[in-house]
All heavy atoms as a GROMACS GRO file, in nm:
protein
  592
    1MET      N    1 -25.298   3.676  -6.552
    1MET     CA    2 -25.307   3.814  -6.592
    1MET      C    3 -25.349   3.898  -6.471
    1MET      O    4 -25.438   3.865  -6.406
    1MET     CB    5 -25.404   3.831  -6.711
    1MET     CG    6 -25.426   3.973  -6.755
    1MET     SD    7 -25.480   3.973  -6.923
    1MET     CE    8 -25.389   4.110  -6.976
    2ALA      N    9 -25.287   4.009  -6.457
    2ALA     CA   10 -25.321   4.100  -6.333
    2ALA      C   11 -25.454   4.164  -6.360
    2ALA      O   12 -25.485   4.202  -6.463
    2ALA     CB   13 -25.208   4.204  -6.317
    3ARG      N   14 -25.520   4.178  -6.249
    3ARG     CA   15 -25.651   4.241  -6.246
    3ARG      C   16 -25.670   4.362  -6.144
    3ARG      O   17 -25.594   4.357  -6.052
    3ARG     CB   18 -25.762   4.141  -6.201
    3ARG     CG   19 -25.774   4.021  -6.290
    3ARG     CD   20 -25.881   4.038  -6.395
    3ARG     NE   21 -25.902   3.915  -6.465
    3ARG     CZ   22 -25.874   3.892  -6.586
    3ARG    NH1   23 -25.814   3.984  -6.653
    3ARG    NH2   24 -25.896   3.773  -6.649
    4GLY      N   25 -25.743   4.455  -6.181
    4GLY     CA   26 -25.777   4.557  -6.087
    4GLY      C   27 -25.661   4.642  -6.044
    4GLY      O   28 -25.584   4.697  -6.120
    5HIS      N   29 -25.652   4.655  -5.907
    5HIS     CA   30 -25.552   4.745  -5.844
    5HIS      C   31 -25.407   4.698  -5.885
    5HIS      O   32 -25.320   4.779  -5.903
    5HIS     CB   33 -25.566   4.751  -5.699
    5HIS     CG   34 -25.486   4.843  -5.623
    5HIS    ND1   35 -25.491   4.978  -5.640
    5HIS    CD2   36 -25.388   4.827  -5.524
    5HIS    CE1   37 -25.399   5.038  -5.572
    5HIS    NE2   38 -25.333   4.946  -5.500
    6GLN      N   39 -25.387   4.563  -5.890
    6GLN     CA   40 -25.255   4.505  -5.921
    6GLN      C   41 -25.216   4.552  -6.066
    6GLN      O   42 -25.092   4.586  -6.086
    6GLN     CB   43 -25.261   4.361  -5.912
    6GLN     CG   44 -25.121   4.297  -5.929
    6GLN     CD   45 -25.135   4.146  -5.920
    6GLN    OE1   46 -25.243   4.090  -5.908
    6GLN    NE2   47 -25.022   4.079  -5.925
    7LYS      N   48 -25.308   4.552  -6.151
    7LYS     CA   49 -25.286   4.589  -6.294
    7LYS      C   50 -25.234   4.739  -6.299
    7LYS      O   51 -25.145   4.774  -6.366
    7LYS     CB   52 -25.409   4.576  -6.377
    7LYS     CG   53 -25.390   4.611  -6.522
    7LYS     CD   54 -25.518   4.590  -6.604
    7LYS     CE   55 -25.513   4.626  -6.747
    7LYS     NZ   56 -25.630   4.605  -6.815
    8ILE      N   57 -25.312   4.825  -6.226
    8ILE     CA   58 -25.268   4.967  -6.233
    8ILE      C   59 -25.141   4.992  -6.167
    8ILE      O   60 -25.055   5.065  -6.222
    8ILE     CB   61 -25.382   5.055  -6.149
    8ILE    CG1   62 -25.522   5.046  -6.225
    8ILE    CG2   63 -25.339   5.196  -6.127
    8ILE    CD1   64 -25.637   5.092  -6.145
    9GLN      N   65 -25.106   4.922  -6.056
    9GLN     CA   66 -24.976   4.930  -6.001
    9GLN      C   67 -24.863   4.892  -6.090
    9GLN      O   68 -24.761   4.948  -6.105
    9GLN     CB   69 -24.966   4.848  -5.870
    9GLN     CG   70 -25.043   4.913  -5.760
    9GLN     CD   71 -25.033   4.816  -5.629
    9GLN    OE1   72 -25.022   4.701  -5.636
    9GLN    NE2   73 -25.040   4.886  -5.510
   10SER      N   74 -24.889   4.783  -6.161
   10SER     CA   75 -24.794   4.729  -6.252
   10SER      C   76 -24.770   4.826  -6.367
   10SER      O   77 -24.657   4.850  -6.417
   10SER     CB   78 -24.839   4.592  -6.314
   10SER     OG   79 -24.750   4.538  -6.409
   11GLN      N   80 -24.873   4.886  -6.420
   11GLN     CA   81 -24.860   4.978  -6.526
   11GLN      C   82 -24.785   5.107  -6.484
   11GLN      O   83 -24.700   5.159  -6.550
   11GLN     CB   84 -24.996   5.022  -6.581
   11GLN     CG   85 -25.072   4.919  -6.661
   11GLN     CD   86 -25.221   4.961  -6.703
   11GLN    OE1   87 -25.275   5.051  -6.637
   11GLN    NE2   88 -25.268   4.885  -6.792
   12GLN      N   89 -24.807   5.155  -6.361
   12GLN     CA   90 -24.744   5.274  -6.309
   12GLN      C   91 -24.591   5.237  -6.288
   12GLN      O   92 -24.506   5.326  -6.318
   12GLN     CB   93 -24.801   5.314  -6.176
   12GLN     CG   94 -24.946   5.382  -6.191
   12GLN     CD   95 -25.005   5.412  -6.056
   12GLN    OE1   96 -24.975   5.362  -5.954
   12GLN    NE2   97 -25.112   5.489  -6.068
   13LYS      N   98 -24.560   5.112  -6.236
   13LYS     CA   99 -24.422   5.081  -6.214
   13LYS      C  100 -24.354   5.069  -6.350
   13LYS      O  101 -24.232   5.116  -6.359
   13LYS     CB  102 -24.428   4.944  -6.149
   13LYS     CG  103 -24.286   4.887  -6.116
   13LYS     CD  104 -24.294   4.758  -6.042
   13LYS     CE  105 -24.162   4.700  -6.025
   13LYS     NZ  106 -24.168   4.558  -5.973
   14ASN      N  107 -24.418   5.017  -6.447
   14ASN     CA  108 -24.355   5.002  -6.578
   14ASN      C  109 -24.327   5.143  -6.645
   14ASN      O  110 -24.226   5.161  -6.701
   14ASN     CB  111 -24.441   4.921  -6.670
   14ASN     CG  112 -24.373   4.888  -6.802
   14ASN    OD1  113 -24.247   4.872  -6.806
   14ASN    ND2  114 -24.449   4.886  -6.911
   15ALA      N  115 -24.426   5.232  -6.625
   15ALA     CA  116 -24.409   5.368  -6.682
   15ALA      C  117 -24.294   5.437  -6.617
   15ALA      O  118 -24.213   5.503  -6.691
   15ALA     CB  119 -24.530   5.450  -6.666
   16LYS      N  120 -24.278   5.423  -6.487
   16LYS     CA  121 -24.166   5.487  -6.415
   16LYS      C  122 -24.037   5.423  -6.458
   16LYS      O  123 -23.946   5.496  -6.486
   16LYS     CB  124 -24.184   5.461  -6.263
   16LYS     CG  125 -24.081   5.541  -6.180
   16LYS     CD  126 -24.102   5.510  -6.029
   16LYS     CE  127 -23.996   5.581  -5.947
   16LYS     NZ  128 -23.852   5.553  -5.973
   17LYS      N  129 -24.027   5.298  -6.480
   17LYS     CA  130 -23.910   5.219  -6.519
   17LYS      C  131 -23.869   5.266  -6.662
   17LYS      O  132 -23.755   5.296  -6.684
   17LYS     CB  133 -23.934   5.072  -6.519
   17LYS     CG  134 -23.815   4.986  -6.567
   17LYS     CD  135 -23.860   4.839  -6.551
   17LYS     CE  136 -23.740   4.761  -6.610
   17LYS     NZ  137 -23.776   4.618  -6.617
   18GLN      N  138 -23.968   5.279  -6.748
   18GLN     CA  139 -23.942   5.322  -6.890
   18GLN      C  140 -23.890   5.464  -6.889
   18GLN      O  141 -23.798   5.502  -6.965
   18GLN     CB  142 -24.065   5.314  -6.976
   18GLN     CG  143 -24.114   5.170  -6.999
   18GLN     CD  144 -24.009   5.085  -7.074
   18GLN    OE1  145 -23.939   5.132  -7.158
   18GLN    NE2  146 -23.995   4.959  -7.033
   19ALA      N  147 -23.947   5.560  -6.802
   19ALA     CA  148 -23.901   5.697  -6.796
   19ALA      C  149 -23.754   5.697  -6.741
   19ALA      O  150 -23.680   5.782  -6.793
   19ALA     CB  151 -23.994   5.774  -6.704
   20ASP      N  152 -23.727   5.623  -6.645
   20ASP     CA  153 -23.591   5.620  -6.592
   20ASP      C  154 -23.490   5.570  -6.702
   20ASP      O  155 -23.375   5.633  -6.705
   20ASP     CB  156 -23.581   5.530  -6.472
   20ASP     CG  157 -23.649   5.591  -6.352
   20ASP    OD1  158 -23.678   5.716  -6.350
   20ASP    OD2  159 -23.683   5.511  -6.248
   21ILE      N  160 -23.530   5.464  -6.776
   21ILE     CA  161 -23.434   5.421  -6.884
   21ILE      C  162 -23.415   5.522  -6.983
   21ILE      O  163 -23.302   5.553  -7.033
   21ILE     CB  164 -23.496   5.292  -6.943
   21ILE    CG1  165 -23.484   5.179  -6.845
   21ILE    CG2  166 -23.425   5.265  -7.074
   21ILE    CD1  167 -23.559   5.052  -6.894
   22LYS      N  168 -23.526   5.598  -7.026
   22LYS     CA  169 -23.514   5.705  -7.117
   22LYS      C  170 -23.432   5.822  -7.078
   22LYS      O  171 -23.348   5.873  -7.152
   22LYS     CB  172 -23.651   5.753  -7.158
   22LYS     CG  173 -23.662   5.843  -7.274
   22LYS     CD  174 -23.800   5.884  -7.322
   22LYS     CE  175 -23.802   5.970  -7.440
   22LYS     NZ  176 -23.940   6.012  -7.475
   23LYS      N  177 -23.438   5.854  -6.951
   23LYS     CA  178 -23.364   5.968  -6.896
   23LYS      C  179 -23.217   5.924  -6.881
   23LYS      O  180 -23.130   6.011  -6.910
   23LYS     CB  181 -23.419   6.003  -6.750
   23LYS     CG  182 -23.373   6.125  -6.695
   23LYS     CD  183 -23.421   6.157  -6.555
   23LYS     CE  184 -23.575   6.169  -6.554
   23LYS     NZ  185 -23.631   6.199  -6.427
   24ALA      N  186 -23.191   5.807  -6.842
   24ALA     CA  187 -23.053   5.756  -6.828
   24ALA      C  188 -22.980   5.743  -6.966
   24ALA      O  189 -22.863   5.766  -6.974
   24ALA     CB  190 -23.051   5.618  -6.764
   25LYS      N  191 -23.060   5.717  -7.064
   25LYS     CA  192 -23.001   5.696  -7.190
   25LYS      C  193 -22.948   5.825  -7.256
   25LYS      O  194 -22.847   5.839  -7.308
   25LYS     CB  195 -23.110   5.635  -7.296
   25LYS     CG  196 -23.058   5.596  -7.430
   25LYS     CD  197 -23.170   5.527  -7.504
   25LYS     CE  198 -23.120   5.491  -7.649
   25LYS     NZ  199 -23.225   5.430  -7.728
   26GLY      N  200 -23.028   5.938  -7.227
   26GLY     CA  201 -22.985   6.073  -7.264
   26GLY      C  202 -22.964   6.095  -7.418
   26GLY      O  203 -22.865   6.146  -7.461
   27HIS      N  204 -23.056   6.047  -7.496
   27HIS     CA  205 -23.057   6.061  -7.639
   27HIS      C  206 -23.059   6.209  -7.684
   27HIS      O  207 -23.139   6.281  -7.641
   27HIS     CB  208 -23.173   5.987  -7.709
   27HIS     CG  209 -23.167   5.997  -7.856
   27HIS    ND1  210 -23.084   5.927  -7.928
   27HIS    CD2  211 -23.255   6.060  -7.939
   27HIS    CE1  212 -23.103   5.947  -8.054
   27HIS    NE2  213 -23.209   6.034  -8.068
   28ASP      N  214 -22.957   6.251  -7.760
   28ASP     CA  215 -22.944   6.384  -7.800
   28ASP      C  216 -22.941   6.386  -7.957
   28ASP      O  217 -22.849   6.331  -8.017
   28ASP     CB  218 -22.817   6.438  -7.749
   28ASP     CG  219 -22.799   6.589  -7.776
   28ASP    OD1  220 -22.901   6.649  -7.818
   28ASP    OD2  221 -22.687   6.634  -7.763
   29GLN      N  222 -23.046   6.441  -8.012
   29GLN     CA  223 -23.054   6.435  -8.160
   29GLN      C  224 -22.947   6.526  -8.231
   29GLN      O  225 -22.898   6.488  -8.332
   29GLN     CB  226 -23.203   6.488  -8.199
   29GLN     CG  227 -23.283   6.385  -8.257
   29GLN     CD  228 -23.415   6.437  -8.306
   29GLN    OE1  229 -23.457   6.545  -8.267
   29GLN    NE2  230 -23.474   6.374  -8.398
   30LYS      N  231 -22.916   6.637  -8.173
   30LYS     CA  232 -22.813   6.722  -8.227
   30LYS      C  233 -22.682   6.651  -8.232
   30LYS      O  234 -22.608   6.662  -8.334
   30LYS     CB  235 -22.802   6.848  -8.147
   30LYS     CG  236 -22.884   6.959  -8.191
   30LYS     CD  237 -22.849   7.084  -8.129
   30LYS     CE  238 -22.931   7.204  -8.178
   30LYS     NZ  239 -22.905   7.322  -8.111
   31ALA      N  240 -22.644   6.577  -8.124
   31ALA     CA  241 -22.513   6.515  -8.123
   31ALA      C  242 -22.508   6.403  -8.224
   31ALA      O  243 -22.408   6.377  -8.304
   31ALA     CB  244 -22.483   6.458  -7.987
   32ALA      N  245 -22.620   6.332  -8.242
   32ALA     CA  246 -22.623   6.216  -8.337
   32ALA      C  247 -22.619   6.270  -8.480
   32ALA      O  248 -22.548   6.208  -8.559
   32ALA     CB  249 -22.755   6.135  -8.316
   33ALA      N  250 -22.685   6.380  -8.506
   33ALA     CA  251 -22.675   6.447  -8.641
   33ALA      C  252 -22.535   6.487  -8.671
   33ALA      O  253 -22.489   6.473  -8.788
   33ALA     CB  254 -22.777   6.550  -8.646
   34LYS      N  255 -22.474   6.549  -8.569
   34LYS     CA  256 -22.335   6.600  -8.594
   34LYS      C  257 -22.245   6.486  -8.612
   34LYS      O  258 -22.157   6.501  -8.691
   34LYS     CB  259 -22.291   6.686  -8.466
   34LYS     CG  260 -22.165   6.764  -8.496
   34LYS     CD  261 -22.146   6.858  -8.383
   34LYS     CE  262 -22.022   6.946  -8.402
   34LYS     NZ  263 -21.992   7.039  -8.300
   35ALA      N  264 -22.260   6.378  -8.541
   35ALA     CA  265 -22.163   6.262  -8.567
   35ALA      C  266 -22.181   6.205  -8.698
   35ALA      O  267 -22.092   6.141  -8.749
   35ALA     CB  268 -22.194   6.158  -8.453
   36ALA      N  269 -22.305   6.221  -8.757
   36ALA     CA  270 -22.326   6.156  -8.892
   36ALA      C  271 -22.264   6.234  -9.006
   36ALA      O  272 -22.238   6.188  -9.116
   36ALA     CB  273 -22.477   6.146  -8.919
   37LEU      N  274 -22.224   6.361  -8.977
   37LEU     CA  275 -22.159   6.442  -9.078
   37LEU      C  276 -22.010   6.415  -9.084
   37LEU      O  277 -21.936   6.481  -9.010
   37LEU     CB  278 -22.195   6.596  -9.058
   37LEU     CG  279 -22.336   6.632  -9.063
   37LEU    CD1  280 -22.363   6.777  -9.018
   37LEU    CD2  281 -22.397   6.603  -9.200
   38VAL      N  282 -21.974   6.320  -9.167
   38VAL     CA  283 -21.840   6.276  -9.167
   38VAL      C  284 -21.745   6.351  -9.268
   38VAL      O  285 -21.628   6.385  -9.238
   38VAL     CB  286 -21.832   6.123  -9.196
   38VAL    CG1  287 -21.690   6.068  -9.199
   38VAL    CG2  288 -21.916   6.057  -9.094
   39TYR      N  289 -21.791   6.386  -9.382
   39TYR     CA  290 -21.710   6.441  -9.494
   39TYR      C  291 -21.725   6.598  -9.490
   39TYR      O  292 -21.832   6.651  -9.475
   39TYR     CB  293 -21.760   6.387  -9.619
   39TYR     CG  294 -21.744   6.234  -9.639
   39TYR    CD1  295 -21.839   6.153  -9.607
   39TYR    CD2  296 -21.620   6.178  -9.674
   39TYR    CE1  297 -21.836   6.014  -9.614
   39TYR    CE2  298 -21.604   6.050  -9.687
   39TYR     CZ  299 -21.710   5.956  -9.643
   39TYR     OH  300 -21.690   5.829  -9.659
   40THR      N  301 -21.606   6.660  -9.507
   40THR     CA  302 -21.606   6.809  -9.504
   40THR      C  303 -21.550   6.851  -9.629
   40THR      O  304 -21.441   6.816  -9.673
   40THR     CB  305 -21.516   6.860  -9.386
   40THR    OG1  306 -21.575   6.802  -9.262
   40THR    CG2  307 -21.528   7.012  -9.379
   41CYS      N  308 -21.611   6.940  -9.694
   41CYS     CA  309 -21.564   7.007  -9.818
   41CYS      C  310 -21.446   7.099  -9.786
   41CYS      O  311 -21.456   7.187  -9.701
   41CYS     CB  312 -21.680   7.082  -9.886
   41CYS     SG  313 -21.627   7.169 -10.038
   42ALA      N  314 -21.335   7.077  -9.859
   42ALA     CA  315 -21.218   7.161  -9.837
   42ALA      C  316 -21.235   7.300  -9.894
   42ALA      O  317 -21.162   7.391  -9.839
   42ALA     CB  318 -21.098   7.096  -9.904
   43VAL      N  319 -21.328   7.327  -9.978
   43VAL     CA  320 -21.341   7.460 -10.046
   43VAL      C  321 -21.430   7.544  -9.950
   43VAL      O  322 -21.390   7.653  -9.910
   43VAL     CB  323 -21.391   7.451 -10.177
   43VAL    CG1  324 -21.422   7.584 -10.239
   43VAL    CG2  325 -21.310   7.364 -10.270
   44CYS      N  326 -21.552   7.494  -9.912
   44CYS     CA  327 -21.645   7.579  -9.834
   44CYS      C  328 -21.670   7.530  -9.697
   44CYS      O  329 -21.749   7.591  -9.622
   44CYS     CB  330 -21.776   7.590  -9.915
   44CYS     SG  331 -21.858   7.427  -9.932
   45ARG      N  332 -21.602   7.425  -9.651
   45ARG     CA  333 -21.610   7.364  -9.517
   45ARG      C  334 -21.755   7.317  -9.488
   45ARG      O  335 -21.792   7.312  -9.368
   45ARG     CB  336 -21.566   7.467  -9.418
   45ARG     CG  337 -21.431   7.532  -9.440
   45ARG     CD  338 -21.325   7.428  -9.469
   45ARG     NE  339 -21.274   7.388  -9.335
   45ARG     CZ  340 -21.186   7.283  -9.324
   45ARG    NH1  341 -21.138   7.227  -9.418
   45ARG    NH2  342 -21.152   7.248  -9.196
   46THR      N  343 -21.836   7.282  -9.581
   46THR     CA  344 -21.968   7.234  -9.554
   46THR      C  345 -21.948   7.085  -9.524
   46THR      O  346 -21.868   7.013  -9.587
   46THR     CB  347 -22.055   7.244  -9.683
   46THR    OG1  348 -22.060   7.383  -9.716
   46THR    CG2  349 -22.195   7.199  -9.656
   47GLN      N  350 -22.033   7.030  -9.429
   47GLN     CA  351 -22.022   6.890  -9.391
   47GLN      C  352 -22.130   6.802  -9.459
   47GLN      O  353 -22.243   6.858  -9.467
   47GLN     CB  354 -22.028   6.878  -9.241
   47GLN     CG  355 -21.906   6.942  -9.170
   47GLN     CD  356 -21.924   6.931  -9.017
   47GLN    OE1  357 -22.030   6.942  -8.961
   47GLN    NE2  358 -21.812   6.912  -8.958
   48MET      N  359 -22.093   6.692  -9.498
   48MET     CA  360 -22.185   6.586  -9.563
   48MET      C  361 -22.176   6.456  -9.496
   48MET      O  362 -22.080   6.416  -9.446
   48MET     CB  363 -22.159   6.582  -9.713
   48MET     CG  364 -22.222   6.683  -9.798
   48MET     SD  365 -22.142   6.828  -9.861
   48MET     CE  366 -21.978   6.832  -9.826
   49PRO      N  367 -22.293   6.382  -9.506
   49PRO     CA  368 -22.306   6.249  -9.435
   49PRO      C  369 -22.226   6.140  -9.516
   49PRO      O  370 -22.187   6.047  -9.456
   49PRO     CB  371 -22.447   6.230  -9.421
   49PRO     CG  372 -22.509   6.299  -9.535
   49PRO     CD  373 -22.426   6.424  -9.550
   50ASP      N  374 -22.237   6.143  -9.640
   50ASP     CA  375 -22.175   6.035  -9.725
   50ASP      C  376 -22.096   6.079  -9.849
   50ASP      O  377 -22.119   6.192  -9.889
   50ASP     CB  378 -22.285   5.931  -9.760
   50ASP     CG  379 -22.396   5.995  -9.840
   50ASP    OD1  380 -22.380   6.096  -9.898
   50ASP    OD2  381 -22.505   5.936  -9.844
   51PRO      N  382 -22.016   5.994  -9.913
   51PRO     CA  383 -21.935   6.038 -10.025
   51PRO      C  384 -22.012   6.066 -10.146
   51PRO      O  385 -21.982   6.156 -10.228
   51PRO     CB  386 -21.842   5.915 -10.051
   51PRO     CG  387 -21.896   5.805  -9.977
   51PRO     CD  388 -21.980   5.865  -9.867
   52LYS      N  389 -22.132   6.002 -10.164
   52LYS     CA  390 -22.225   6.028 -10.285
   52LYS      C  391 -22.272   6.170 -10.271
   52LYS      O  392 -22.260   6.243 -10.376
   52LYS     CB  393 -22.327   5.939 -10.283
   52LYS     CG  394 -22.424   5.947 -10.398
   52LYS     CD  395 -22.537   5.845 -10.400
   52LYS     CE  396 -22.623   5.863 -10.512
   52LYS     NZ  397 -22.736   5.765 -10.514
   53THR      N  398 -22.322   6.225 -10.165
   53THR     CA  399 -22.362   6.360 -10.137
   53THR      C  400 -22.255   6.457 -10.153
   53THR      O  401 -22.274   6.558 -10.216
   53THR     CB  402 -22.432   6.368 -10.006
   53THR    OG1  403 -22.529   6.272  -9.988
   53THR    CG2  404 -22.498   6.507  -9.988
   54PHE      N  405 -22.135   6.412 -10.105
   54PHE     CA  406 -22.016   6.502 -10.109
   54PHE      C  407 -21.982   6.530 -10.255
   54PHE      O  408 -21.954   6.639 -10.296
   54PHE     CB  409 -21.910   6.435 -10.039
   54PHE     CG  410 -21.780   6.517 -10.019
   54PHE    CD1  411 -21.777   6.659 -10.052
   54PHE    CD2  412 -21.657   6.459  -9.984
   54PHE    CE1  413 -21.661   6.738 -10.034
   54PHE    CE2  414 -21.551   6.530  -9.973
   54PHE     CZ  415 -21.544   6.673 -10.004
   55LYS      N  416 -21.978   6.416 -10.335
   55LYS     CA  417 -21.949   6.438 -10.484
   55LYS      C  418 -22.047   6.522 -10.558
   55LYS      O  419 -22.011   6.611 -10.635
   55LYS     CB  420 -21.939   6.302 -10.546
   55LYS     CG  421 -21.886   6.309 -10.698
   55LYS     CD  422 -21.845   6.177 -10.749
   55LYS     CE  423 -21.787   6.196 -10.890
   55LYS     NZ  424 -21.732   6.078 -10.942
   56GLN      N  425 -22.185   6.495 -10.521
   56GLN     CA  426 -22.276   6.581 -10.592
   56GLN      C  427 -22.261   6.721 -10.549
   56GLN      O  428 -22.274   6.818 -10.637
   56GLN     CB  429 -22.421   6.534 -10.541
   56GLN     CG  430 -22.455   6.406 -10.614
   56GLN     CD  431 -22.588   6.345 -10.556
   56GLN    OE1  432 -22.640   6.397 -10.447
   56GLN    NE2  433 -22.646   6.251 -10.619
   57HIS      N  434 -22.235   6.750 -10.427
   57HIS     CA  435 -22.211   6.891 -10.377
   57HIS      C  436 -22.094   6.956 -10.456
   57HIS      O  437 -22.101   7.067 -10.499
   57HIS     CB  438 -22.187   6.888 -10.227
   57HIS     CG  439 -22.116   7.009 -10.174
   57HIS    ND1  440 -22.179   7.126 -10.150
   57HIS    CD2  441 -21.986   7.032 -10.159
   57HIS    CE1  442 -22.088   7.220 -10.115
   57HIS    NE2  443 -21.972   7.172 -10.117
   58PHE      N  444 -21.985   6.877 -10.459
   58PHE     CA  445 -21.859   6.929 -10.523
   58PHE      C  446 -21.880   6.964 -10.669
   58PHE      O  447 -21.832   7.060 -10.721
   58PHE     CB  448 -21.748   6.832 -10.501
   58PHE     CG  449 -21.623   6.899 -10.500
   58PHE    CD1  450 -21.566   6.940 -10.375
   58PHE    CD2  451 -21.542   6.920 -10.615
   58PHE    CE1  452 -21.440   7.005 -10.378
   58PHE    CE2  453 -21.415   6.983 -10.616
   58PHE     CZ  454 -21.362   7.026 -10.490
   59GLU      N  455 -21.956   6.871 -10.746
   59GLU     CA  456 -21.978   6.894 -10.886
   59GLU      C  457 -22.072   7.014 -10.909
   59GLU      O  458 -22.050   7.085 -11.003
   59GLU     CB  459 -22.039   6.768 -10.948
   59GLU     CG  460 -21.950   6.653 -10.954
   59GLU     CD  461 -22.018   6.522 -11.005
   59GLU    OE1  462 -22.139   6.515 -10.984
   59GLU    OE2  463 -21.946   6.432 -11.049
   60SER      N  464 -22.163   7.030 -10.823
   60SER     CA  465 -22.260   7.144 -10.842
   60SER      C  466 -22.211   7.280 -10.791
   60SER      O  467 -22.236   7.385 -10.855
   60SER     CB  468 -22.398   7.114 -10.783
   60SER     OG  469 -22.388   7.106 -10.649
   61LYS      N  470 -22.138   7.276 -10.678
   61LYS     CA  471 -22.094   7.409 -10.611
   61LYS      C  472 -21.961   7.450 -10.652
   61LYS      O  473 -21.931   7.571 -10.649
   61LYS     CB  474 -22.102   7.392 -10.459
   61LYS     CG  475 -22.236   7.352 -10.403
   61LYS     CD  476 -22.331   7.468 -10.423
   61LYS     CE  477 -22.470   7.436 -10.361
   61LYS     NZ  478 -22.571   7.531 -10.380
   62HIS      N  479 -21.875   7.355 -10.689
   62HIS     CA  480 -21.733   7.387 -10.723
   62HIS      C  481 -21.687   7.316 -10.858
   62HIS      O  482 -21.598   7.244 -10.863
   62HIS     CB  483 -21.637   7.343 -10.606
   62HIS     CG  484 -21.693   7.376 -10.469
   62HIS    ND1  485 -21.700   7.506 -10.423
   62HIS    CD2  486 -21.730   7.290 -10.372
   62HIS    CE1  487 -21.755   7.503 -10.301
   62HIS    NE2  488 -21.774   7.379 -10.270
   63PRO      N  489 -21.755   7.354 -10.968
   63PRO     CA  490 -21.724   7.290 -11.095
   63PRO      C  491 -21.585   7.318 -11.145
   63PRO      O  492 -21.524   7.235 -11.214
   63PRO     CB  493 -21.831   7.337 -11.190
   63PRO     CG  494 -21.878   7.468 -11.124
   63PRO     CD  495 -21.867   7.451 -10.980
   64LYS      N  496 -21.528   7.437 -11.109
   64LYS     CA  497 -21.395   7.469 -11.160
   64LYS      C  498 -21.283   7.423 -11.076
   64LYS      O  499 -21.168   7.418 -11.121
   64LYS     CB  500 -21.390   7.631 -11.180
   64LYS     CG  501 -21.483   7.678 -11.272
   64LYS     CD  502 -21.470   7.833 -11.286
   64LYS     CE  503 -21.566   7.890 -11.387
   64LYS     NZ  504 -21.560   8.032 -11.387
   65SER      N  505 -21.312   7.382 -10.955
   65SER     CA  506 -21.206   7.330 -10.869
   65SER      C  507 -21.184   7.185 -10.901
   65SER      O  508 -21.266   7.108 -10.945
   65SER     CB  509 -21.254   7.334 -10.719
   65SER     OG  510 -21.272   7.464 -10.690
   66PRO      N  511 -21.047   7.142 -10.884
   66PRO     CA  512 -21.015   7.000 -10.908
   66PRO      C  513 -21.088   6.903 -10.808
   66PRO      O  514 -21.093   6.940 -10.700
   66PRO     CB  515 -20.870   6.997 -10.898
   66PRO     CG  516 -20.832   7.109 -10.812
   66PRO     CD  517 -20.938   7.214 -10.843
   67MET      N  518 -21.138   6.792 -10.857
   67MET     CA  519 -21.201   6.700 -10.771
   67MET      C  520 -21.104   6.634 -10.678
   67MET      O  521 -21.001   6.591 -10.713
   67MET     CB  522 -21.261   6.589 -10.859
   67MET     CG  523 -21.343   6.484 -10.791
   67MET     SD  524 -21.508   6.533 -10.740
   67MET     CE  525 -21.584   6.570 -10.903
   68PRO      N  526 -21.143   6.627 -10.551
   68PRO     CA  527 -21.049   6.567 -10.448
   68PRO      C  528 -21.026   6.414 -10.483
   68PRO      O  529 -21.123   6.353 -10.539
   68PRO     CB  530 -21.128   6.570 -10.314
   68PRO     CG  531 -21.220   6.688 -10.342
   68PRO     CD  532 -21.256   6.681 -10.483
   69PRO      N  533 -20.906   6.355 -10.452
   69PRO     CA  534 -20.885   6.221 -10.495
   69PRO      C  535 -20.974   6.116 -10.435
   69PRO      O  536 -21.004   6.016 -10.492
   69PRO     CB  537 -20.740   6.200 -10.446
   69PRO     CG  538 -20.708   6.315 -10.362
   69PRO     CD  539 -20.802   6.425 -10.393
   70GLU      N  540 -21.031   6.145 -10.317
   70GLU     CA  541 -21.124   6.046 -10.254
   70GLU      C  542 -21.260   6.034 -10.321
   70GLU      O  543 -21.328   5.953 -10.295
   70GLU     CB  544 -21.139   6.072 -10.098
   70GLU     CG  545 -21.203   6.204 -10.066
   70GLU     CD  546 -21.111   6.323 -10.034
   70GLU    OE1  547 -20.994   6.311 -10.072
   70GLU    OE2  548 -21.153   6.424  -9.980
   71LEU      N  549 -21.292   6.146 -10.407
   71LEU     CA  550 -21.420   6.144 -10.476
   71LEU      C  551 -21.409   6.087 -10.614
   71LEU      O  552 -21.515   6.079 -10.685
   71LEU     CB  553 -21.479   6.278 -10.473
   71LEU     CG  554 -21.513   6.337 -10.338
   71LEU    CD1  555 -21.563   6.476 -10.355
   71LEU    CD2  556 -21.611   6.255 -10.264
   72VAL      N  557 -21.298   6.068 -10.674
   72VAL     CA  558 -21.279   6.030 -10.809
   72VAL      C  559 -21.355   5.903 -10.841
   72VAL      O  560 -21.418   5.891 -10.944
   72VAL     CB  561 -21.135   6.020 -10.850
   72VAL    CG1  562 -21.118   5.965 -10.989
   72VAL    CG2  563 -21.068   6.153 -10.832
   73ASP      N  564 -21.343   5.802 -10.760
   73ASP     CA  565 -21.397   5.676 -10.788
   73ASP      C  566 -21.546   5.651 -10.732
   73ASP      O  567 -21.606   5.541 -10.751
   73ASP     CB  568 -21.314   5.562 -10.740
   73ASP     CG  569 -21.286   5.566 -10.582
   73ASP    OD1  570 -21.303   5.679 -10.528
   73ASP    OD2  571 -21.250   5.470 -10.526
   74VAL      N  572 -21.594   5.758 -10.671
   74VAL     CA  573 -21.733   5.750 -10.619
   74VAL      C  574 -21.841   5.767 -10.726
   74VAL      O  575 -21.824   5.861 -10.807
   74VAL     CB  576 -21.750   5.854 -10.505
   74VAL    CG1  577 -21.896   5.852 -10.449
   74VAL    CG2  578 -21.664   5.826 -10.390
   75GLU      N  579 -21.948   5.696 -10.734
   75GLU     CA  580 -22.056   5.710 -10.829
   75GLU      C  581 -22.158   5.801 -10.770
   75GLU      O  582 -22.206   5.772 -10.668
   75GLU     CB  583 -22.102   5.575 -10.874
   75GLU     CG  584 -22.016   5.501 -10.969
   75GLU     CD  585 -22.075   5.376 -11.023
   75GLU    OE1  586 -22.205   5.375 -11.044
   75GLU    OE2  587 -22.012   5.274 -11.046
   76ALA      N  588 -22.199   5.897 -10.842
   76ALA     CA  589 -22.299   5.989 -10.778
   76ALA      C  590 -22.438   5.954 -10.831
   76ALA      O  591 -22.470   5.883 -10.918
   76ALA     CB  592 -22.268   6.131 -10.822
   0.00000   0.00000   0.00000
């Protein structure tokens, strides 16, 4: 196990390495969230992440419109 000055140098080196990895990765929350919104309502153009949410949205917001064929067999 490293002691004293060697330990401090090791910690600084690791912190710099982790920061470089994080910077290179370039994680973007907005892009990830946008990629998750797969389903788009044909009536109001609202985007939803999964078919269950899409069906719930359609039933509550557009009750008079006919149900899209991709949502008929989905359980809400």
